[in-house]
C-alpha positions as CSV (number, residue, x, y, z in Angstrom):
1,M,55.5,-55.6,-59.7
2,R,52.5,-56.3,-61.6
3,P,51.8,-59.9,-62.4
4,L,50.6,-60.1,-66.3
5,N,50.2,-63.8,-67.0
6,L,50.5,-67.1,-65.0
7,I,50.8,-70.6,-66.3
8,I,50.6,-73.4,-63.9
9,T,50.8,-77.1,-64.9
10,G,50.8,-80.0,-62.4
11,F,51.1,-77.6,-59.4
12,G,49.0,-78.1,-56.5
13,T,45.3,-78.2,-57.4
14,Y,46.2,-77.0,-61.0
15,C,46.9,-80.8,-62.4
16,Q,46.3,-79.6,-66.0
17,R,47.9,-76.6,-67.9
18,T,46.0,-73.5,-66.5
19,Q,46.6,-70.1,-67.9
20,I,45.5,-67.0,-65.7
21,N,45.6,-63.8,-67.7
22,L,46.0,-61.2,-64.8
23,E,46.2,-58.3,-67.3
24,L,42.4,-58.8,-67.6
25,L,42.1,-57.4,-63.8
26,G,43.5,-54.0,-64.8
27,N,46.5,-52.0,-63.5
28,Q,45.2,-50.6,-60.3
29,G,47.6,-52.4,-58.2
30,L,45.3,-54.5,-55.8
31,Y,43.8,-57.7,-56.7
32,L,41.2,-59.7,-54.6
33,I,41.2,-63.3,-55.3
34,T,37.9,-65.1,-53.8
35,G,36.3,-68.5,-54.1
36,D,35.1,-71.5,-52.2
37,T,37.5,-73.4,-49.8
38,G,39.6,-75.6,-52.0
39,S,39.2,-73.7,-55.1
40,G,42.8,-73.0,-55.6
41,K,43.3,-69.3,-54.3
42,T,46.2,-70.1,-52.3
43,T,47.8,-72.0,-54.8
44,I,47.8,-69.1,-57.1
45,F,49.6,-67.2,-54.5
46,D,52.1,-70.1,-54.2
47,A,52.7,-70.4,-57.8
48,I,53.5,-66.7,-58.1
49,T,56.0,-66.8,-55.1
50,Y,57.4,-70.1,-56.3
51,A,58.0,-68.7,-59.8
52,L,59.8,-65.7,-58.5
53,Y,61.8,-67.2,-55.4
54,G,61.6,-71.0,-55.5
55,N,59.5,-70.9,-52.3
56,V,55.9,-71.2,-51.4
57,N,53.9,-69.2,-49.0
58,G,52.9,-70.5,-45.6
59,Q,54.5,-72.6,-42.8
60,N,52.3,-75.7,-43.5
61,R,53.6,-76.1,-47.0
62,S,57.1,-76.8,-48.6
63,V,58.2,-77.0,-52.3
64,G,58.3,-80.6,-52.0
65,M,54.6,-80.7,-51.6
66,I,53.7,-78.5,-54.6
67,R,53.3,-81.4,-57.4
68,S,49.8,-82.0,-58.0
69,T,48.7,-85.4,-56.5
70,F,46.5,-85.7,-59.7
71,A,49.4,-85.3,-62.1
72,G,50.8,-88.5,-63.7
73,P,54.4,-88.9,-64.6
74,E,53.5,-87.6,-68.2
75,T,52.5,-84.2,-66.8
76,P,55.2,-81.6,-66.1
77,T,55.3,-79.6,-62.8
78,E,56.2,-75.9,-63.8
79,V,55.2,-72.4,-63.6
80,E,55.6,-69.5,-65.9
81,L,55.1,-66.0,-64.8
82,T,55.1,-62.7,-67.0
83,F,55.3,-59.7,-64.8
84,E,56.0,-55.9,-65.5
85,Y,58.1,-54.0,-63.1
86,R,58.9,-50.3,-63.8
87,G,57.6,-50.4,-67.2
88,K,59.6,-53.5,-68.2
89,T,58.4,-57.1,-69.0
90,Y,60.2,-60.0,-67.4
91,L,59.4,-63.7,-67.8
92,V,60.3,-66.4,-65.2
93,K,60.0,-70.1,-65.5
94,R,60.6,-72.6,-63.0
95,N,60.1,-76.3,-62.1
96,P,60.8,-78.3,-59.0
97,E,62.4,-81.7,-58.8
98,Y,59.8,-84.3,-59.9
99,E,59.6,-87.8,-61.4
100,R,58.5,-87.8,-64.9
101,L,58.4,-90.3,-67.9
102,S,61.9,-90.8,-69.4
103,K,62.4,-89.6,-73.1
104,R,63.2,-93.2,-74.0
105,G,60.7,-96.0,-73.1
106,D,58.2,-96.3,-70.2
107,S,60.4,-95.7,-67.3
108,V,60.3,-92.8,-64.7
109,T,63.2,-90.7,-64.3
110,K,64.0,-87.7,-62.1
111,Q,63.4,-84.0,-63.6
112,L,65.8,-81.7,-61.7
113,A,64.7,-78.3,-60.6
114,E,65.3,-75.8,-63.1
115,A,64.8,-71.8,-63.2
116,T,65.3,-69.3,-66.0
117,L,64.7,-65.6,-66.0
118,F,64.2,-63.8,-69.3
119,M,65.3,-60.1,-68.9
120,P,63.8,-57.3,-71.1
121,D,67.1,-56.5,-72.6
122,G,67.4,-60.2,-74.0
123,N,69.7,-61.5,-71.4
124,V,68.9,-65.0,-69.7
125,I,69.7,-65.8,-66.2
126,T,69.6,-69.6,-65.3
127,G,69.8,-71.7,-62.3
128,Q,67.7,-71.7,-59.0
129,S,69.9,-69.6,-56.9
130,K,70.9,-67.0,-59.5
131,V,67.2,-66.6,-60.6
132,S,66.2,-66.0,-57.0
133,A,69.1,-63.7,-56.4
134,A,68.2,-61.7,-59.5
135,I,64.6,-61.4,-58.6
136,K,65.6,-60.1,-54.9
137,D,67.9,-57.6,-56.4
138,L,65.1,-56.5,-59.0
139,L,62.4,-56.1,-56.7
140,G,64.3,-55.4,-53.5
141,L,62.3,-57.8,-51.4
142,D,63.4,-61.5,-50.3
143,A,60.8,-64.2,-50.6
144,N,59.7,-63.7,-46.8
145,Q,59.0,-59.9,-47.2
146,F,57.2,-60.7,-50.6
147,S,55.1,-63.3,-48.9
148,R,54.2,-61.1,-45.9
149,I,53.6,-58.0,-47.8
150,V,53.0,-58.1,-51.3
151,M,50.7,-61.1,-51.4
152,I,48.5,-61.3,-48.1
153,A,47.1,-65.0,-48.2
154,Q,44.2,-66.3,-46.2
155,G,44.5,-65.4,-42.6
156,D,47.9,-63.4,-42.9
157,F,46.2,-60.0,-43.2
158,Q,44.5,-60.6,-39.9
159,R,47.9,-61.8,-38.3
160,L,49.5,-58.5,-39.7
161,L,46.7,-56.4,-38.2
162,M,47.2,-58.2,-34.8
163,E,51.0,-57.7,-34.7
164,D,52.3,-55.2,-32.0
165,T,53.2,-51.8,-33.3
166,E,56.8,-52.3,-33.3
167,T,56.5,-55.4,-35.7
168,R,54.0,-53.6,-38.0
169,Q,56.3,-50.7,-38.1
170,K,59.2,-53.0,-39.0
171,I,57.3,-54.5,-42.0
172,F,56.0,-51.2,-43.1
173,R,59.4,-49.7,-43.1
174,E,60.9,-52.5,-45.1
175,T,58.0,-52.4,-47.6
176,F,58.2,-48.7,-48.1
177,K,61.8,-48.4,-47.7
178,T,61.5,-45.7,-44.8
179,D,64.1,-47.5,-42.6
180,Y,65.9,-44.1,-41.8
């Protein structure tokens, strides 16, 4: 799976609509995201994981915490990820439940959580659990495996290195499908 484009709005440290063109990083398969503390590196990982699975990385964060504290009720909270897998391009859009301005008047209403996956053949899958299940089937990884293996966030790489041999073997067997 190669992320191509990420659009984040009202998500974590990204209050305004922010587009990250990951195609500019090339197609070598390994990306290093660096920056100062608090610059939004982990939020990029969270946004990709959230777009795919409806979850965020880490034990100290939850989906209920992803709405930017700087976003007003007029700013949506949503993530859009375009990615390539086995030569085909997919688009997934997802938003959590949050309060937004109502379409009529100045009151605030609840925006329900939504998810949509646009398949390369033109089919569209909607619904939080259906999209998450389709992504799991497509990539062969659940959210936990994806977070531990594909995207190694701050401190997690060291934790992987410090795991006992049996745990590391299990992780790598799941990753590279060498269970047998």
